[in-house]
C-alpha positions in Angstrom: 9.1 18.5 82.4 8.7 19.1 78.7 6.6 16.6 76.8 8.6 13.6 75.6 9.1 13.7 71.9 10.5 10.7 70.0 12.9 12.7 67.9 14.2 14.6 70.9 14.8 11.4 72.8 16.9 9.9 70.0 19.0 13.1 69.8 19.5 13.1 73.6 20.6 9.5 73.5 23.6 10.8 71.6 24.1 14.0 73.6 24.0 12.2 76.9 26.0 9.2 76.0 28.5 8.0 78.6 31.9 7.0 77.2 35.6 7.0 77.9 37.3 6.1 74.6 36.9 2.3 75.1 33.3 1.9 76.2 30.3 4.0 75.1 26.7 3.7 76.3 23.9 5.8 74.7 21.9 7.9 77.0 18.7 5.9 77.2 16.7 5.6 80.4 17.4 2.7 82.8 13.6 2.1 83.2 13.0 2.3 79.4 10.7 4.5 77.4 6.9 4.6 77.1 5.5 2.0 74.6 5.7 3.2 71.0 8.8 5.3 71.5 11.8 4.5 69.3 15.3 3.9 70.8 18.7 3.4 69.3 19.8 1.7 72.5 23.5 0.8 72.2 26.6 -0.2 74.1 29.8 -0.1 72.0 33.5 -0.9 72.5 36.1 0.9 70.5 37.5 -1.3 67.8 35.1 -4.2 68.4 33.2 -5.1 65.2 31.7 -7.8 63.1 32.2 -8.3 59.4 29.8 -8.8 56.5 30.1 -9.4 52.8 29.9 -6.3 50.6 27.7 -7.1 47.7 28.0 -5.5 44.2 25.7 -6.1 41.3 28.7 -5.1 39.1 31.9 -6.0 40.8 35.5 -5.1 39.7 39.0 -6.0 40.6 40.2 -4.5 43.9 36.8 -3.5 45.2 36.6 -4.2 49.0 34.7 -7.5 49.6 34.4 -7.4 53.3 32.9 -4.6 55.4 33.2 -3.9 59.1 30.5 -2.6 61.4 30.6 -1.7 65.1 28.3 -4.0 67.0 26.1 -3.6 70.1 27.6 -5.6 72.9 25.7 -6.8 75.9 23.2 -4.4 77.4 23.5 -3.7 81.1 21.4 -0.5 81.4 18.1 -1.9 82.5 17.2 -1.3 86.1 13.6 -1.3 87.4 12.4 0.1 90.7 9.1 -1.2 92.1 7.0 0.4 94.8 4.0 -1.6 96.1 3.7 -3.6 92.8 4.0 -0.4 90.7 7.2 0.0 88.6 8.6 3.4 88.2 8.4 4.6 84.6 7.0 7.3 82.4 3.9 5.2 81.8 3.1 4.5 85.5 2.2 7.2 88.0 3.4 10.7 87.1 6.8 12.2 86.4 6.6 15.6 88.1 10.0 16.8 86.9 13.1 15.5 85.2 16.5 17.1 84.6 19.6 15.8 82.9 23.2 17.0 83.3 26.5 16.0 82.0 28.9 17.0 84.8 32.0 17.9 83.0 34.1 18.4 86.1 33.3 15.1 87.6 33.0 13.1 84.4 29.6 11.7 85.0 26.1 11.8 83.6 23.3 12.7 86.1 19.5 12.4 85.7 17.2 13.6 88.4 13.5 12.4 88.4 10.7 13.4 90.7 8.1 10.7 90.5 4.7 10.1 92.1 3.1 6.7 92.0 -0.6 6.2 91.4 -1.0 5.6 95.2 0.6 9.0 95.9 4.1 7.8 97.0 6.7 10.3 95.9 10.4 9.8 95.3 13.4 11.6 94.0 15.6 9.3 91.9 19.1 10.4 91.0 20.8 8.2 88.3 24.5 8.7 87.9 26.5 7.0 85.1 30.2 6.8 84.8 32.5 5.3 82.3 35.8 5.3 84.2 38.9 7.1 82.8 41.1 5.1 85.2 39.7 1.6 84.5 38.4 2.0 81.0 36.5 -1.3 81.1 34.2 -0.1 83.9 30.7 1.3 83.3 29.0 2.1 86.6 25.4 3.1 87.3 24.6 4.5 90.8 21.0 5.3 91.9 20.3 7.5 94.9 16.8 6.8 96.1 15.1 9.4 98.3 11.6 8.7 99.6 9.6 11.9 100.2 6.5 10.5 101.9 6.8 6.7 102.0 8.2 4.3 104.6 8.4 0.7 103.4 10.0 -1.7 101.1 10.9 -1.3 97.4 12.1 -3.9 95.0 14.9 -3.4 92.5 15.4 -5.6 89.4 18.6 -5.3 87.3 19.2 -7.0 84.0 22.2 -8.0 81.8 21.0 -9.2 78.4 22.2 -9.9 74.9 22.4 -7.1 72.5 20.2 -5.9 69.7 21.1 -4.9 66.1 22.7 -1.5 65.5 20.4 1.1 64.0 20.7 1.2 60.2 19.3 3.1 57.2 19.9 1.7 53.7 19.0 5.1 52.1 21.5 7.3 54.1 25.3 6.7 53.6 26.0 8.5 56.8 24.3 5.6 58.8 25.1 2.0 59.1 23.8 0.3 56.0 24.3 -3.4 56.8 22.0 -5.3 59.1 24.6 -7.0 61.2 23.1 -9.9 63.2 23.3 -9.7 67.0 26.2 -11.6 68.6 25.7 -15.2 69.6 25.7 -15.9 73.4 28.4 -18.3 74.3 28.0 -18.5 78.1 25.8 -17.1 80.9 27.0 -17.6 84.5 26.2 -16.7 88.1 28.7 -17.3 90.7 29.0 -15.7 94.2 26.8 -12.8 93.3 28.7 -12.1 90.0 26.7 -12.5 86.8 28.4 -12.6 83.4 27.5 -13.1 79.8 30.1 -14.0 77.2 29.2 -13.5 73.5 30.9 -13.8 70.2 30.5 -12.0 66.8 29.1 -14.2 64.1 31.8 -13.6 61.5 34.8 -11.7 62.8 35.4 -14.2 65.6 35.8 -11.6 68.3 34.5 -12.3 71.8 33.4 -10.1 74.6 32.4 -10.6 78.2 30.5 -8.4 80.6 30.9 -9.2 84.3 28.5 -7.5 86.7 28.2 -7.1 90.5 25.8 -5.0 92.7 26.4 -3.3 96.0 23.4 -5.1 97.6 22.9 -8.8 98.0 20.1 -10.3 95.9 18.9 -13.3 94.0 20.0 -14.0 90.4 18.1 -16.0 87.8 19.1 -16.9 84.2 16.2 -16.4 81.8 16.6 -17.0 78.1 19.6 -14.9 77.0 19.6 -12.6 80.0 20.5 -12.5 83.7 18.0 -11.0 86.1 19.1 -9.8 89.6 16.5 -8.9 92.2 16.8 -7.4 95.7 14.6 -5.5 98.2 15.4 -2.4 100.1 13.8 -0.7 103.1 13.4 3.1 102.7 12.3 5.8 105.1 11.3 9.3 104.4 13.9 12.0 103.8 16.8 9.5 103.9 18.8 8.5 100.8 19.5 4.9 99.9 22.2 3.9 97.3 22.1 1.2 94.7 25.1 0.6 92.5 25.7 -1.6 89.5 29.3 -2.3 88.5 29.9 -3.6 84.9 33.2 -4.6 83.4 33.4 -5.1 79.7 36.5 -7.0 78.3 37.0 -8.1 74.7 39.4 -10.1 72.7 40.5 -7.2 70.6 42.0 -5.5 73.7 42.7 -8.4 76.0 44.4 -11.8 75.4 42.1 -13.4 78.1 39.0 -11.3 78.4 37.2 -13.7 80.8 40.0 -13.8 83.4 40.7 -10.1 83.0 37.1 -9.2 83.4 36.7 -10.9 86.7 40.0 -9.6 87.9 39.1 -6.0 87.1 35.6 -6.3 88.7 37.2 -7.5 91.9 39.6 -4.5 91.8 37.0 -1.8 91.3 34.5 -3.4 93.8 37.2 -3.4 96.4 38.0 0.3 95.8 34.4 1.2 96.5 32.3 4.0 95.2 33.9 7.1 96.9 37.3 6.1 95.6 36.1 5.5 92.0 34.2 8.8 91.8 37.2 10.7 93.4 39.6 9.1 90.9 37.4 10.3 88.0 37.1 13.8 89.4 40.9 14.0 89.9 41.5 12.8 86.3 39.1 15.4 85.0 40.8 18.2 87.0 44.1 17.4 85.4 42.5 17.2 82.0 40.9 20.6 82.3 44.1 22.1 83.7 45.6 21.5 80.2 42.8 22.6 77.9 40.2 24.8 79.5 38.7 27.5 77.2 36.9 30.5 78.7 34.8 33.2 77.0 33.8 36.4 78.7 30.8 38.2 77.2 29.0 35.0 76.1 29.5 32.6 79.0 27.1 29.9 77.6 29.7 29.2 74.9 32.3 28.3 77.6 30.1 25.3 78.6 29.3 24.4 75.0 33.0 24.3 74.0 33.8 22.4 77.2 31.1 19.9 76.2 32.8 19.3 72.9 36.3 18.9 74.4 34.9 16.3 76.8 33.4 14.5 73.8 36.8 14.4 72.2 38.2 12.8 75.3 35.5 10.2 75.5 35.8 9.3 71.8 39.6 8.8 71.7 41.1 5.3 71.8 44.1 5.5 74.0 45.6 2.0 73.7 47.3 2.2 70.2 45.1 -0.5 68.8 41.9 1.6 68.5 41.4 5.1 67.2 38.5 7.7 66.9 35.3 6.8 65.1 33.5 9.5 63.2 30.7 9.3 65.8 32.9 8.4 68.7 31.1 5.9 70.9 27.8 7.8 70.9 26.1 5.9 68.0 26.6 3.5 65.1 26.6 6.2 62.4 29.2 5.6 59.7 29.3 2.0 61.1 31.9 3.0 63.7 34.6 3.6 61.1 37.7 5.6 61.5 38.3 8.3 58.8 40.8 11.1 58.0 38.7 13.1 60.4 41.0 12.0 63.2 44.3 13.4 61.9 42.9 16.6 60.6 40.2 17.6 63.0 40.7 15.6 66.2 44.5 15.1 66.6 45.2 18.9 66.9 43.3 19.1 70.1 45.3 16.2 71.7 48.6 17.3 70.2 48.3 20.7 71.8 46.7 19.7 75.1 47.1 15.9 75.8 50.1 14.8 73.7 50.4 11.4 75.4 46.9 10.6 74.0 47.8 12.0 70.6 50.8 9.7 70.5 48.7 6.6 71.1 46.1 7.7 68.5 48.9 8.2 65.9 50.4 4.8 66.8 47.2 3.1 65.5 48.2 4.0 61.9 51.5 2.2 62.3 49.7 -0.8 63.7 47.7 -1.1 60.5 50.7 -0.5 58.2 50.9 -4.1 57.0 47.3 -4.1 55.8 47.9 -0.7 54.2 50.8 -2.2 52.3 48.7 -5.1 51.1 46.0 -2.6 49.9 48.7 -0.7 48.0 49.7 -3.9 46.1 46.0 -4.7 45.5 45.6 -1.3 43.8 48.4 -2.0 41.4 51.2 -0.1 43.2 54.6 -1.7 43.6 55.5 -0.2 46.9 54.2 2.0 49.7 51.1 1.8 51.9 47.6 3.0 51.1 45.8 4.0 54.2 42.1 2.9 54.2 39.5 5.6 53.7 37.1 4.0 56.2 38.0 1.2 58.5 38.2 -0.3 61.9 40.8 -3.1 61.7 42.9 -1.5 58.9 41.0 -3.2 56.1 39.5 -0.8 53.4 35.7 -0.8 54.0 34.6 1.9 51.6 32.5 0.4 48.8 32.2 3.6 46.8 35.6 4.2 45.4 35.1 7.7 43.8 34.6 9.1 47.3 36.5 6.4 49.2 39.6 4.7 47.9 40.3 7.6 45.4 40.8 9.9 48.4 44.6 9.2 48.4 45.0 12.4 50.4 44.4 10.4 53.6 48.1 9.3 53.4 49.2 13.0 53.6 46.6 13.6 56.3 48.2 10.9 58.5 51.6 12.4 57.7 50.4 15.9 58.6 49.2 14.7 62.0 52.5 13.0 62.7 54.6 16.0 61.6 52.6 18.5 63.6 52.9 16.4 66.7 56.6 16.1 66.2 57.1 19.8 65.6 55.5 20.9 68.9 56.6 18.0 71.1 60.1 17.3 69.7 59.4 13.6 70.5 62.3 11.9 68.8 61.3 8.6 70.5 58.0 8.6 68.7 59.6 9.1 65.4 62.1 6.3 66.0 59.5 3.9 67.4 56.9 4.2 64.7 56.5 7.7 63.3 59.2 7.8 60.6 58.4 4.4 59.2 54.8 5.5 58.8 55.9 8.6 57.0 58.1 6.7 54.7 55.7 3.9 53.7 52.9 6.3 53.1 55.2 8.7 51.2 56.4 6.0 48.8 52.9 5.8 47.5 53.0 9.3 46.0 55.9 8.1 43.8 53.6 5.4 42.6 50.5 7.5 42.0 52.2 10.5 40.6 54.4 11.0 37.5 56.6 13.6 35.9 55.2 15.4 32.9 57.5 18.0 31.3 59.4 18.3 34.5 56.3 18.8 36.7 55.1 16.2 39.1 51.4 15.4 38.6 48.9 13.2 40.5 46.0 12.0 38.4 42.6 10.4 39.1 42.2 11.2 42.8 39.5 12.8 44.9 40.1 15.6 47.3 38.2 16.4 50.5 35.3 17.9 48.5 33.3 14.8 47.8 31.1 16.7 45.4 34.0 16.5 42.9 35.6 13.1 42.2 38.3 11.4 40.1 40.2 14.5 39.0 43.7 15.4 38.0 45.9 17.4 40.3 43.5 18.2 43.1 45.2 21.1 44.8 44.6 19.9 48.3 46.0 16.4 47.5 49.1 17.8 45.7 49.9 20.5 48.2 49.6 18.0 51.1 51.6 15.4 49.2 54.3 18.0 48.7 54.4 18.7 52.4 54.5 14.9 53.1 57.3 14.2 50.7 59.3 17.3 51.8 59.3 16.3 55.5 60.0 12.6 54.8 63.1 13.6 52.8 64.1 16.2 55.4 64.0 13.8 58.3 65.9 11.0 56.4 69.3 11.6 57.9 68.0 11.7 61.5 65.5 8.8 61.6 66.0 6.5 58.6 66.7 2.8 59.6 66.7 1.0 56.3 63.1 2.1 55.6 64.3 3.5 52.3 67.5 4.3 50.4 68.9 7.6 49.3 67.5 7.2 45.8 64.0 7.1 47.3 64.9 10.2 49.4 66.2 12.0 46.3 63.1 11.1 44.3 60.8 12.3 47.1 62.7 15.6 47.3 62.5 16.1 43.5 58.8 15.2 43.4 58.0 17.7 46.2 60.0 20.5 44.6 58.3 19.9 41.2 54.7 19.3 42.5 52.0 20.8 40.2 49.8 23.2 42.1 47.1 24.4 39.7 46.6 28.2 39.6 44.2 30.5 37.9 45.9 33.8 37.0 42.7 35.7 36.2 41.0 35.0 39.5 44.2 34.9 41.6 43.3 31.6 43.2 44.6 28.0 43.2 42.3 25.9 41.1 40.7 23.0 43.0 41.9 20.8 40.2 42.9 21.0 36.5 39.3 21.3 35.2 37.2 22.4 38.2 36.8 26.0 37.0 35.8 24.9 33.5 32.5 23.5 34.9 29.2 25.2 35.2 28.4 26.7 38.6 25.6 24.9 40.5 22.2 26.7 40.3 22.0 27.6 44.0 19.3 30.1 43.4 16.8 27.5 42.1 17.8 24.7 44.5 15.1 24.4 47.2 16.3 24.1 50.8 14.7 20.7 51.1 17.1 19.4 48.4 20.0 19.7 50.8 22.2 17.8 51.4 22.7 17.3 47.7 24.1 13.8 48.2 20.7 12.6 49.3 18.8 14.3 46.5 20.9 14.2 43.3 22.8 11.6 41.4 26.6 11.9 42.0 27.2 12.5 38.3 24.9 15.5 38.3 26.9 16.9 41.3 30.3 16.0 39.8 29.6 18.0 36.6 29.2 21.3 38.5 31.2 23.8 40.5 29.8 23.0 43.9 31.6 22.0 47.1 30.4 19.9 50.0 33.1 21.2 52.2 36.4 23.1 52.2 39.0 21.7 49.8 41.6 24.2 48.5 40.7 26.5 51.4 41.5 23.6 53.8 45.0 23.2 52.3 45.6 27.0 52.8 44.6 26.6 56.4 46.7 23.6 57.1 49.9 24.7 55.3 49.6 28.5 55.5 52.3 28.8 52.9 50.9 31.2 50.3 50.2 34.9 50.1 47.5 36.7 52.0 45.9 37.8 48.7 45.7 34.3 47.3 44.2 33.0 50.6 41.6 35.8 50.6 40.7 35.4 47.0 40.4 31.6 47.4 38.2 32.0 50.5 35.8 34.4 48.8 35.5 32.3 45.6 35.1 28.8 47.1 33.0 29.7 50.1 30.5 31.2 47.7 29.9 27.8 46.0 30.1 25.6 49.2 26.9 24.0 50.5 28.4 23.1 53.9 26.6 19.8 53.6 29.5 18.3 55.5 29.8 18.8 59.3 33.5 19.3 58.6 33.0 22.5 56.7 31.9 25.4 58.9 34.9 25.2 61.3 37.4 25.4 58.4 35.7 28.4 56.7 35.3 30.0 60.1 39.1 29.6 60.9 40.0 31.0 57.5 37.6 34.0 58.0 39.7 34.7 61.1 42.8 34.3 58.9 41.7 37.1 56.5 40.7 39.2 59.5 36.9 38.9 59.3 36.1 38.0 62.9 32.3 38.5 62.6 32.1 36.2 59.6 34.3 33.8 61.6 31.9 34.1 64.5 28.9 33.1 62.4 30.7 29.9 61.3 31.9 29.3 64.8 28.3 29.4 66.1 27.3 26.8 63.5 30.2 24.6 64.6 29.5 24.9 68.3 25.8 24.1 68.0 25.8 21.6 65.2 25.0 18.8 67.6 23.7 20.7 70.6 20.9 22.1 68.4 20.9 19.2 65.8 21.5 21.6 62.9 22.2 18.8 60.4 19.2 16.7 61.6 21.2 13.5 62.2 22.6 13.8 65.7 20.4 10.9 66.6 23.0 8.6 64.8 25.8 9.9 67.0 27.7 13.0 67.6 30.0 14.6 64.9 33.3 14.1 66.7 35.4 15.9 64.0 33.1 18.9 64.4 33.8 18.7 68.2 37.5 19.0 67.3 36.6 21.9 65.1 35.2 23.9 68.1 38.6 23.8 69.8 40.4 24.6 66.5 38.1 27.5 65.9 39.3 29.1 69.1 43.0 28.2 69.0 43.7 28.1 65.3 40.8 30.4 64.2 40.5 33.4 66.6 43.9 32.7 68.2 45.6 32.3 64.8 47.8 29.5 66.1 50.1 27.7 63.7 52.8 25.1 64.2 55.7 25.5 61.8 59.4 24.4 61.7 60.5 27.8 63.1 58.1 27.4 66.1 54.6 28.3 67.2 53.0 31.5 66.0 49.8 33.4 67.0 47.7 36.0 65.0 44.8 36.8 67.3 41.5 38.3 66.4 38.4 38.8 68.6 34.7 38.9 67.9 33.1 42.3 69.0 30.6 40.7 71.4 33.3 39.0 73.5 35.0 40.8 76.3 37.8 38.2 76.2 38.5 34.6 75.4 41.3 32.3 76.8 42.7 29.0 75.7 45.7 26.8 76.7 48.2 24.6 74.9 51.4 22.7 75.5 54.8 23.4 73.8 57.0 20.4 74.8 56.7 20.4 78.6 55.5 24.0 78.9 51.9 25.0 79.5 51.0 28.2 77.7 47.8 30.2 78.7 46.6 32.8 76.2 44.0 35.4 77.0 42.8 37.8 74.3 41.0 40.9 75.4 41.9 44.6 74.7 45.5 43.3 74.9 47.1 39.9 74.4 48.2 38.3 77.7 50.4 35.1 77.8 51.4 33.1 80.8 53.8 30.2 80.7 55.0 27.6 83.2 58.5 27.6 81.6 60.5 29.2 78.8 58.9 29.2 75.4 59.4 31.0 72.1 56.3 32.4 70.4 55.9 34.5 67.3 53.0 37.0 67.6 51.9 38.9 64.6 55.3 38.3 63.0 57.4 39.3 66.0 59.3 36.7 68.0 59.3 36.7 71.8 61.2 34.7 74.4 58.7 34.2 77.2 59.0 32.8 80.7 56.2 33.8 83.0 54.1 36.7 81.7 53.9 38.7 78.5 51.3 41.4 77.7 51.3 43.0 74.3 49.0 44.6 71.7 47.9 42.6 68.7 47.1 43.5 65.1 43.7 41.8 64.9 42.2 44.0 67.5 38.9 45.6 66.6 
């Protein structure tokens, strides 16, 4: 086994996290690390947080006063195995070999350790972790113990204990910056072999319980703020013994009576037994992959890498309508567990195309926070509409830096875009009537408040676009173009879905604003200007900026950055990707100009530029960006994977295949494809749903499409009615 390195362990804690969209446990070792090794040990529940005061030395009206941070809940990972008074660990005896695997087909984490004690007793330990996709409250640890040369008794000690603080870094805005105190323990109990701890957050008033049971009888003792279970087990050579630890986490955010529900669910899963629980998980994963599997011939390692990211999307997504997708999922406390626009633009497309039932529940979250978004709109001085929070958990705005937070009004249009794209491909009228159209209307009304007509043109002033290296500008192209789309569709769907959400005068005003929207354009360069004055600024001195000065946000004052033409990530180019409503020449010109001044300091950037490289038929350039996207976390390219995985980037890996190389777009007239293929690949294949029809696309020397039912697709501008199999040539072939 390679030598343990502290930095690698922290990264692997994120890479090998076990999660299911509700519960997430970082990939630390059950037996712990050697002394002196740092850990970001954490167990998180989606939507479960504590609050803290946001302190400003210079406050102003409307600044958020309360922040929210995901908290560590009770820790149930610790299990210690003792052989003749020697505890298995990396400090005792000798670890002869260790391997780790995330089994994507079974939905479990597996760690194999070959260990020899100081007395020469050898064992193989296989640790299996599962966060159930059937019973989301269940986190299960199973240990298979195989003695290679020892007959005798071993002892096992298992702990449930109160949680530690989340990892934080006051100097890095990408990490939690507040030192949230651990939760207070309300109750510890041991009854009939079931041990439980109930805790409460110190400020938000949320409560959580973990109820735990083991498959072997043992003694239980309460010590301080932890419960300690002990048992003994006789082992013989070459035979495997099994030890299992069932843990049910229930919280007051998700359950009205978390205590009762926790014990009830623990009884249910224990009664099912281990074989049933693991078979259920495998069956769930089989159905999941049937809808979304991506395969690459010619570079097979990429198949697994992409599959890894798709699995991370599944494990990050809240599926209950009251939680969403945190920027780091449930793999770490980076960005304090907040939800951003990342979800609607980078994550929702995967679910919309492959798991629409999950997409619908994620989208529903925005409707559930609509009341708070309306309150925020009033606080910002608007008379109507809803302002979606830039970063939040409960729906409250938690961004304390308004130039790159509250000023990003485009989040309203991002939410609308996710809803509209979902509706166009699913034709889900029920979703629109239940919550979708009301969300569209209330978020669209805000554009009529923020914008104004000037000489017959609708302008939107003092906002920030996706490029956070440019702030508080007039007529950001991305914001205006997305607002135009938002207003257009809200007006278009009025007759079908309006239920007193707005009157016809609102509809007419939206239609007029959309048709009159200012979209800044530079005739000399043949590109849309990022905003009214962006092209008037000096270009950043890239040549004389050392590599160790990136990312710029950690090394230069914001005003220095704001005064230059320099992008953190795609902005105008992102609008061209999402809307695909301008000429090929403008798209190409914009790509060439803006990519040349983009640092890609944001993890959201490579996938967009890669997809647009495909759009302008430069597959090798697209391939380079694709590789940066795929390996951003797997190779820790940004140096901060230790804080949690970049879930939007995981979404970008799927998008890079389907929307990038596949050229997929969802428009009112239907779904279209414009395939290209990198030279090194023999073929690639991906899948997506159109209403109830599964479509399988394979791109090799020719384009092959298989469907489970009738579907209409436009390929390179030509429309086909397909049912069964279609094989055609494509224009992007090289």
